Every structure is written in structure tokens, then in C-alpha cells.
N, C-alpha and C positions, 0 to 999 in steps of 0.2 A: 240113247244115242251112243254110237261106238267111238271109243277114244282111238287115237292114232297109237301106232306101236311105240312111237317116240314118247308119247305121254305115259304109256304104261311102263316104260323102262325107268323113268326118272323117279328118284327118291326125294321126299320132302326134307327140307333142312332141319336137322335134329336140334341145332341151336335155337331156331325159331320155335320149334315145337315145344321145347322145354321152357322157353320164355313165355309162350302162351299159356301153358299149364300154371306156371308161377303167377301170372297175372290173374288167371281165373280163381286161383285159391285167395289171392289178395282181395279180389272183388267180393268174396264171401266174408271178408273180415278176418281171414286167417293170417297170422303173422308168419310170413315166409321170408327167410333170408335167401336172396337170390345171388348165385355165383354163375348164372348162365349167360347173361347178355354180354356180347363182345363190343361194348361201347363205353367210352369214359363216362363217369358220373359227374364230371365238371361240366358246367354250362358252356355253350359257345362263347368266345371272347366278346366283350362289350363292343369293341371296334368292329367286329364282324356283323353283329346285329345292327349297329348304327349304319353300316354301309348298306345293309339290306333295306332298311327304312328309307335311307336316302335314295336308293334306286327306285323305290316305289314312288316316292314323292316326285322324282324326275321322269317318271313314266317309262322306265326301263322294264316294261312288263309285256313286251311283244316278243314274237319269234326272233331268234338270233340265228347267225350262221349255224348249221347242223353241228359242226365240230367245236363250237365255243367262240366267244367273242375275242377279238384280237387283244383287248386289254388284259384278259385272263391269261391267254397264252403268253403274252409278254411277261407278266408277273411270274408265272411258273418257270419260264426260261431263265429269268433273272434269279429266281430262287435257287435253281439247280446250279447255275454258275457260281453264285455266291457261296453255296454250301459245299459243293463238290467239284467245281471247276469243269462241270460238264456243259457243253455248248450244243444246243439244238436250234433249228430254224422252225418257224411256224408250220410249214408243210409237213414237219416231222412229228407234229403233236396234234392229239385229238382229246377233247374233253367230253366226257360221258356222264351218265346218271349214276355216279359212284363207281369205285373201282370193280365191283362185281359186275356191273354192266360192261365195263371196259374189257374185262377178262372174257365175258361172253361173246362180245363183238369180235375179240381177237381169235378166239378158237374157231368161231364161224368163219372168219376170214382166211385162216391158214390151214385148217385141218380138213382133209378129205377122208371119204370112207376108207376105213382100214389103216389110217395112219396111227402110229403108235406115239403116245406122249408119256415120258417117264415122269412119275410123280413120287417124290420121297414121302415115306410114311413115318411118323404120323403127319397127316396133311389136313389142310383146311377142307371142310366137308364139300365145298362146291367144285373143287378142281376136277375130280373123276367124273362127276355128273355133267359138267359142262363139256368135257371131252366126249362123253357118250352122246350128248345132244348134238354134237357136231359129227356123229357117226364115226368117231375115232375110238381107239382102244387105249384105256389107261393102263400103263404098265407100272406096277407099284415097286418102288425101290425101298426095301425094309432098312430102317436104320436101328442102331442098338442103344438101349438105354445106358448101358455101361460106357458107351462112347459119347454120352451127352446128346444122343440123337442126331449126331453129325453124319453127313453123307461120306461114305468111303469111296474115293474116286475109283478104286479097283472094282468095287461092286457095281458102280455106275457103268463102267466100261463093259462089263459082262452083259448088261441089259440092252446094250445098243445093237440094233439090227438094221438091215437095209430099209425097213419100214419106219424107223424112228424119225419123227418130224421135229420134236421139241422136247426140252427139259423144263420142268417147272421149278423155279427156286423161289422160296418164300423165307425171307429172313429180315429181321427177327421173325421167328416162326409162330404162327397160330396152328397148333396149340402148345408147342413145347417151349417156345421162347428161345430156341437156339439161334445163334448168329455165328458169323464166321470172321476170323482174322483175314487180312489181305492175302496172306500166303495160303491159308486153307481154301479161300475162294478161288485162287488162281489154279490150285491143283484140280479143282472140280471143273472149272471153265476150260482148262487145257484139254480135258477129255471130250467135252462137248465140241470144242472148236475143231479138234482133230477128226471128229466124225461129221462135221459140217452141219450140225443141227441148230435149230433156233433156240435161244434161251428166252424163256418168258420169266422175267425177274419181277415178282411182286414184293415191292419194298414199302408197303403201306405203313409198317411200323418203324421206319428208318429213324425217326427222332425219339422213339421211346426205347432207350438203350441204357444198360446199367453197368456198374462195376468198372467205370472208367474206360469202357470199350468205345470204339468209334465204328460208324457205319461206312463201309466201302461199297458203293454201287458197282454192280457188274460192269456197267458201261464205261466205268472210269479205268478199266484194266487195259486199255489200248484201243486204238481206232478200229482194228479188225473185229475186236470183241464187241465194241459199240454197234457196229454194223449188223452183228449177228444177234443182237439183243433187243427185245422190246420191254422197256421199262414201264412198270405200272405203279401208280401211287394215287394219292387223293388227299382230301381234307378231313376225312371221317375221324381217324384216330388222333392224329397229331393235334388237330384244332378242335376236337370235340364237336365235330359238325356232321355227325352220322345221318341226321334227318335232312340235311341240306342236299345230299346226293350229288357230290362232285367228285369224280375221279378222272384220271387221264392216263394216256399212253404216249411214250416217246420212243421213236425209233424210225425204222425204214419207211420212207415217205410213201412207197407203194402199198405197204401193208396199212399204213394209217389211212391212205385214201379208200382202201377196201373196207376198212372198219367204219369210216365215214359213210360209205355207200350203204352198209348194213344198217347203221344208225338212222340214216335218212329215210329208210323204209320201215323203221319201227318207232322209235321215240321221238325222232327229230332232235332238236337242241335240248340240252339240259336246262332246267329251269332258269330263266333269265335273271331273276332276283338272286338266286343262289350263286350264279356266276360272279355277280358284282360283290356279293359277300365274300367269295373266295378270293377275288382280287386283293381285298383288304387283309385277308389271312396271310397270303403269301408275301404281300408288300410291306406289311407292318413289322415293327421290331419283334424278335422272337423270344424275348425274355420270359414271357408267360409260359411258353412251351418248356423252357428249361426248368422253371419252378414246378410245374405240374409233373414232369418227369421225375424230379427229386421226390415228389410226394409218392408217386407210384413206386419208386425204389424202396422207400420205408415200408410201404405195404407188402411189397414183394418179400422183403427180408423177414417180416413178421409172419406172414402166411406160410412160407416155406419152413421156417423154424418150427412153427406149430405143427405142421403136417408131419415133418420127420420126427417130432417128439411123440407122435401117437403110435403105439405099438401095432404093427401090421401095415403101416403106410410108409412108403419111401417116395421122395420127390426130388428130382433134379432141379437145381436152382436155375431159373430162366435168366438169359442175358439180355432179354428185351421183350417187347410186347407187354401184355398185362395178364398173362394166364399162368397158372400153376397146373401141372399135368402129373399128378401123383399116381403111383402104381398101388392099386388097392386089391390086386389079385390074391393076397394072402387070406382075404376074407372069403374067397370063393369056396364053396362047399359047407360053409357055416350057416347056422339058422337062428332065427328069433321068432317066437310065436307061430311056429309051424311053417314059416316061409324061409326057403333056402336061397342064398345068394349064390348064383352061378356064373354071372356075367356082369359087365359094366352097367348094362341096362337094369339088371336086378339090383345092383348096388345103388344106382341113381333113384329107382323107385323106392327102395328101402329108406334112403335118406329123406326123400320128399315125404313119405308117409310117416315115419317115426320121428324124424328130427325137424321136419318143415324147413329143409334146406335144399335148394334147387342147384344141382350140378349137371353137366352134360356127359352122357356115356361116351367112353373113348372109342367104342367100335365104330361110331360115326366118322372118327378121325383116322381109322385104320389101326387102332390098337385096343383090343378089348380088355387088356390088363389095366387100363387107366381110366380115369375120369378128368374132365377139364373144369377148372374153377377160374372164373374171372375175378381178378382183385381190383377191377375198375368200379369199386364201390367204396363206401366210407370205412374208415378204420373201426368205427363202432359196429358196423354190420360184419366186418371180418372177424372181429373178436367174438361177437355173438354166435356167428356161424361156426367158427372153430370150436367153441365151447360146446355147442350142440353136436357136432360131428364127433368130438372125442367122447362125449357121454354116450352117444347112440351106438357107435360102432363096438363099444365095450360090451354091448348086450349080445353081440353075435358069438355063438359058441357051437 
């Protein structure tokens, strides 16, 4: 059976692929330290699980409105108002089956054939692929490691053309952990606003931030900026609710309606039970989130220090999210047991085979000089994994 051209163009998710390999090895009884999965190792909060059980008991197991129940929209609106002073109305909000689904609906709703979307690199693996699925053209904005992977507004301006439809911002970033001060963000946003392009702001890691920094939503920079921005977020990372699949977008009600129409012809509503669990996530006290972020920060400090202590590896310290993105290109051209490492994929396969450590190759994120390690795992695993990496890369010569 012949596949569509669209299906042939798309690339599988590298993060999901490495996680599948890791699980397959573990199923064989092999002790693998996994740094691949982009999900917290913490369990969903008890109050979230209790809300889901209560929803089942009350029979909240039927279809809901396509874009989410009013109670969840109200909880999200109140959370954004409390945390950031942002005010949205329900017609400006849609709840979808995870932030990835939200972004998919968004690109389908606003991108036409030939439209250009500027995506800073390193980038989350799905941004370019979703633009391609919408028949748009990803335009990659390279950032520099020596600048902490931050966007240079002057470089952004150079890439804008009459075909530019949108700019994707993701901060704190997956995979680099970079985030921005308010002044840095304003300088970037000013360029986008002057060009009249849409800002897609993926802020899924907004609560996982370190070093005393604070998160500034793009939409908080002024009413005109808010009107030009579609804010994307969800429960997966902050509340350790990856499997519940709840994400949302907030912004222009015309765009939100179009996203709802797309969703109505695909998934319909997000899972009803998950929606009620998410109400509890947003409406409950946030103390647990603060505690868990503090634990992530301890892990971040340890893993970055260990990586930078290994000869041949250098790693920028992330300001948020739960990823380290070390540069391992110093090992390219080196060999062990007749196998030469020439790329991030080679390095990833070398670690998996020799050290039984799973990381994700950086070429999938737009930088072949790097690999990504998720430190959303126990400190015990991190220590064991770092010991194995340090011992194993020393074999390359």
C-alpha cells in the first residue's frame, strides 16, 4: 500500500526511539541507566490521583466539550492570573491531549503551504516536523553555545522574510535549559512584533527553573504582545502528569476556535477523567511543585559538575527544565574496539553498547555536537550513569 508524501516526509521522534531501545534492553534483564525520557520520575501528586478516582466514582466518564470542561478552563485561567497576572477568557482557551497535541493543532490552524516558521536551534524534535506536516517551511535560527544558546535578536531579524508566519519560543528550553530575563525576552519579542509575526510560546517548563531566576511569560509583556502570542503549556512536566495527556493553548479566540475545529475532527475532547485530575493540579496549593523543583536543581548541579569534570566533555548549565546538553564532539574521530565515533548518533550507540547508558543524540535537536541527558531520574541513577560514562569515554582513543 502506498504511503502519502506527507507520511514519507516525517521523521520518527528520536526521544521516543531511544526510550524504546532502553526499555527493550531492560526487558532482557540488562541493567541500563536511562537518561532519555523527558518526564519527571516523581509520581503524579496524590491529590491529582484522588481527583481522578472521584471523577470516576461520580460518573464523569462521558464526552465533554471538545475544548475542555469549564471547570478546567476556570482553574487554568485562575492559575495564570495568580502566577503571572495574565487574564484570559474561556473563548481564548482550548484544552487538548497534551502540549504536543496543542502545538500540532496550532500549526495546522495557522500555517499554510510555503509559510515560514523560525525555530531556534537546538530545538525540541517535534517543532520542525509539525511545521512540515502543515506544509510549512522550518527556518532554523542557529544559536551559539558560547552565548548560552540564547537567541540573538539581530540574527532573528536577518531570517524574517515576507513569508515568515511565526516564531517558536521554548523557554526554559528542551534540550538546552536556556531561559531569558525579561529584558532579553523583550529584545526578541520586539523584533517579532515589528515584523507582525505570530509568537508561538511553548512554556511547558515554566515552573522548573533554577538559580533564583523567574519565568516571564511572553504574553505578560504588553497587551499588543499578548494579542500576537499563542501561549502553550500543560500539566505534564510541572505536575508529573505526562501520561494524563493534558495541554492547553491561550490566545486569539479566532485561532483557538480553529484549533477546536481541528480537534473536533480528530480526537474530540481530552480524556474526561484527566481533565478533572488537572483541575485539582491547577487549583491545589503549589508547595509540592516548589519542593520537586528544588530536588531537580540538586540533580542539575551534580550532573553538570560531573560532566564538566570529564576530559573531552563541556556542558552549559541549564537555567530550567531537566536536561543537560553536553558537547561531546571532542570524541569524534576517536575509536574503541574497531568502532569510530563520528557523530552524536555514534556516541549515543557507543554509550548504550559499552556503558549501558541511554542518552539522546543531539542531531535530532539540531546540533550534532551534543547529546541530551534527562536528569529527571533518581540521584542514584545519575551517580551510576555518570560513573559509567566517565569510565567508558576514557576508552576512546
